[in-house]
C-alpha positions in Angstrom: -0.7 -32.7 -6.2 0.4 -32.1 -10.3 3.0 -29.7 -11.4 -0.1 -28.0 -12.7 -0.8 -26.2 -9.5 2.7 -24.7 -9.9 2.9 -21.4 -12.2 4.8 -21.8 -14.2 7.1 -25.3 -13.4 10.8 -24.6 -13.2 13.0 -25.4 -15.9 16.4 -25.2 -16.8 16.2 -22.8 -19.6 15.1 -19.2 -20.1 15.0 -16.2 -17.5 14.5 -15.4 -14.0 12.1 -13.2 -12.6 15.1 -11.0 -11.1 16.2 -10.8 -14.5 12.9 -10.0 -16.2 12.7 -7.6 -13.8 16.4 -5.8 -14.5 15.2 -6.2 -18.5 12.4 -4.2 -17.6 14.0 -1.6 -15.7 16.1 -0.6 -18.4 13.3 -0.2 -20.6 11.6 1.9 -18.0 14.7 4.2 -17.8 15.0 4.7 -21.3 11.4 5.6 -21.4 11.6 7.9 -18.8 14.6 9.8 -20.3 12.4 9.7 -23.4 9.7 12.1 -21.3 11.9 14.1 -18.8 15.2 14.7 -21.1 14.0 14.3 -24.6 10.6 14.3 -25.0 10.6 14.8 -29.2 12.6 11.7 -29.5 10.1 8.9 -30.0 12.1 5.7 -30.2 12.9 6.5 -26.8 9.2 6.0 -26.2 8.6 3.1 -28.0 11.2 1.1 -26.4 9.9 2.0 -23.0 6.4 0.2 -24.2 8.1 -3.0 -23.4 8.4 -2.2 -19.6 5.3 -2.2 -18.1 3.6 -5.3 -19.6 7.3 -7.0 -17.8 6.1 -5.3 -14.4 2.7 -5.8 -14.6 2.7 -9.9 -15.3 5.4 -10.2 -11.9 3.4 -8.1 -10.0 0.6 -10.9 -10.7 3.2 -13.2 -10.0 4.6 -11.4 -6.7 0.9 -11.1 -5.1 0.8 -15.1 -5.5 3.4 -16.1 -3.4 3.8 -13.3 -1.1 3.0 -14.2 2.4 2.5 -10.6 3.9 -0.4 -8.9 2.0 -1.0 -6.1 4.0 2.8 -5.0 3.7 3.1 -5.9 0.2 0.2 -3.5 -0.4 1.1 -0.5 2.3 4.9 -0.6 0.6 3.5 0.0 -3.3 0.8 2.6 -1.9 3.5 4.4 0.5 5.8 4.6 -3.0 3.0 5.7 -5.3 1.9 8.6 -2.6 5.6 9.6 -2.3 6.5 10.0 -5.9 3.1 11.5 -7.0 3.6 14.1 -4.1 7.5 14.8 -5.6 6.3 14.9 -9.2 3.5 17.3 -7.9 5.8 19.5 -5.8 8.3 19.5 -9.0 5.8 19.9 -11.9 2.6 21.5 -10.3 0.6 18.5 -11.9 -0.4 14.7 -10.8 1.6 12.3 -12.5 -0.5 9.1 -12.4 2.3 6.8 -12.5 2.9 3.2 -12.6 2.9 2.5 -8.7 -0.9 4.4 -8.8 -1.6 1.4 -11.1 -0.1 -1.3 -9.2 -1.8 0.0 -5.8 -5.3 -0.6 -7.4 -4.7 -3.8 -9.1 -3.2 -5.6 -5.8 -6.6 -4.6 -4.4 -8.6 -6.6 -7.0 -5.9 -9.3 -7.4 -6.2 -10.0 -3.7 -10.1 -10.3 -3.7 -9.5 -12.9 -6.6 -7.4 -14.7 -4.9 -10.2 -14.9 -1.7 -12.8 -15.4 -4.0 -10.7 -18.6 -5.5 -10.4 -19.8 -2.0 -13.9 -19.5 -1.0 -15.0 -21.2 -4.2 -12.7 -24.3 -3.8 -13.5 -24.8 -0.5 -17.6 -25.0 -1.5 -18.4 -21.7 0.4 -20.6 -20.4 -2.2 -22.1 -17.6 -0.1 -18.7 -16.3 0.3 -17.7 -16.6 -3.0 -20.7 -15.1 -4.4 -20.1 -12.0 -1.5 -16.2 -11.9 -3.5 -17.7 -12.3 -6.5 -19.8 -8.8 -5.7 -17.2 -7.1 -4.0 -14.7 -7.5 -7.0 -17.4 -6.2 -9.3 -18.4 -3.3 -7.8 -14.4 -2.4 -7.0 -13.8 -2.7 -10.6 -16.4 -0.4 -11.5 -15.2 1.8 -8.7 -11.9 1.9 -10.2 -13.3 2.4 -13.3 -15.2 6.0 -12.1 -12.3 6.8 -10.1 -10.1 6.8 -13.2 -12.7 8.1 -15.5 -13.6 10.8 -13.6 -11.2 11.8 -10.4 -8.1 10.5 -11.0 -5.5 10.6 -13.9 -3.6 7.4 -14.4 -0.8 6.7 -17.2 -2.2 3.3 -18.4 -5.7 4.2 -17.3 -8.7 1.7 -16.4 -7.2 -1.2 -18.5 -3.6 -0.9 -17.3 -4.9 -1.5 -13.7 -7.0 -4.6 -14.9 -3.6 -6.5 -16.9 -2.0 -7.7 -13.7 -5.3 -9.2 -12.7 -6.1 -11.0 -15.9 -3.0 -13.1 -15.5 -4.2 -14.0 -12.2 -7.6 -15.2 -13.4 -6.2 -18.6 -14.8 -3.8 -19.1 -12.1 -4.5 -21.6 -9.2 -2.0 -23.1 -6.2 -3.1 -25.6 -3.8 -6.4 -24.8 -1.9 -7.8 -22.2 -4.7 -8.8 -24.4 -7.4 -11.7 -26.9 -7.9 -10.9 -30.0 -9.6 -12.2 -29.3 -12.8 -10.4 -26.1 -13.2 -6.8 -27.4 -12.2 -5.7 -28.2 -15.4 -5.8 -24.6 -16.8 -2.9 -23.5 -14.3 0.2 -22.6 -16.1 2.4 -20.5 -17.5 0.6 -20.6 -21.0 -2.5 -20.2 -19.7 -1.4 -17.1 -17.7 0.2 -15.7 -21.2 -2.8 -16.0 -22.8 -4.9 -14.1 -20.5 -2.6 -11.6 -20.0 -2.5 -11.0 -24.0 -6.0 -10.5 -24.0 -5.7 -8.1 -21.4 -2.8 -6.1 -23.6 -4.4 -6.4 -26.2 -7.5 -4.3 -24.4 -5.0 -1.9 -23.3 -3.6 -1.4 -26.7 -7.1 -1.2 -28.4 -8.2 1.5 -25.6 -5.5 3.6 -27.1 -5.5 3.1 -30.5 -4.1 -0.2 -31.8 -2.6 1.3 -35.0 -2.5 4.6 -34.1 -0.6 4.6 -30.6 2.9 3.6 -29.9 1.1 1.3 -26.8 0.7 -1.5 -29.4 4.6 -2.1 -29.3 4.1 -3.2 -25.4 3.2 -6.7 -27.2 6.6 -6.8 -28.3 6.9 -8.0 -24.4 5.0 -11.2 -25.0 8.1 -13.7 -26.4 10.3 -12.2 -23.7 7.8 -13.3 -20.9 7.5 -16.7 -22.5 11.4 -17.0 -21.5 10.3 -16.7 -17.8 11.6 -19.9 -16.3 9.9 -19.9 -13.0 12.5 -19.2 -10.7 12.9 -16.0 -8.7 16.5 -15.3 -9.4 18.3 -13.0 -7.0 15.8 -12.6 -3.9 17.8 -9.4 -2.6 16.3 -7.9 -6.0 12.8 -8.7 -4.8 12.0 -5.4 -3.5 14.6 -3.6 -5.8 12.3 -2.3 -8.2 10.0 -0.1 -5.6 13.5 1.6 -4.3 14.8 1.9 -8.2 11.6 3.4 -9.3 11.8 6.7 -7.1 15.4 6.5 -7.4 15.7 6.8 -10.8 13.3 9.4 -11.1 14.9 11.9 -8.9 18.1 11.6 -10.6 16.4 12.6 -14.0 14.3 15.2 -12.5 17.8 16.6 -11.0 19.4 16.0 -14.4 16.4 18.2 -16.2 16.5 20.7 -13.4 20.8 21.4 -14.1 20.1 21.2 -17.7 17.3 24.2 -17.2 19.3 26.0 -15.1 22.2 26.6 -17.7 
């Protein structure tokens, strides 16, 4: 098996996954400081646009390597429900934060992975059923977001991590004629297409979301290494924790 099925091949230079996630956390905190404490400071929101693409890319990476798909999905979904409940209690309105996006994205990613495996093993009817289920799920997500559920990054925000897994093949998933397209640059290419769809949907030149494209050179520095393994689920703890601290600060300042 060639290294093209390893996504991406490890290299000595560059940034590990844990380092990239820490950088994304820093940008996320800056963004939420702008949302909660300084809503009139646009620079904070602009810098915050750099966080979501990094998290979205490594959500796709995590789904690729996870051994317990159900545990991963339930963890993200549980934290999403918890954060939504706390935010609704604090503000009286839904938040539609990043974990809601990720919960829906994980379901779509798992369907894509199942489709690839069925296709690679020549189970055409099974592959067709997964394709139909994936198509129906995409339509369902669109309808849910359009008519029922508010989400910060909307429909295209949910699809961004899915774009990253489309060209990502590992052993047992790839038909022979597709194995050469797996790798960092192919994934970044597809990921860029998804990110552009998000930016265009928000207005490419009229919305600060276009600044999220600045994360692409940073993602190109990914060296394929996990880094500090103890940070594997660190984001899922850090996300509600930092929001709680910021809300507490905001409550103290407003009480003065």
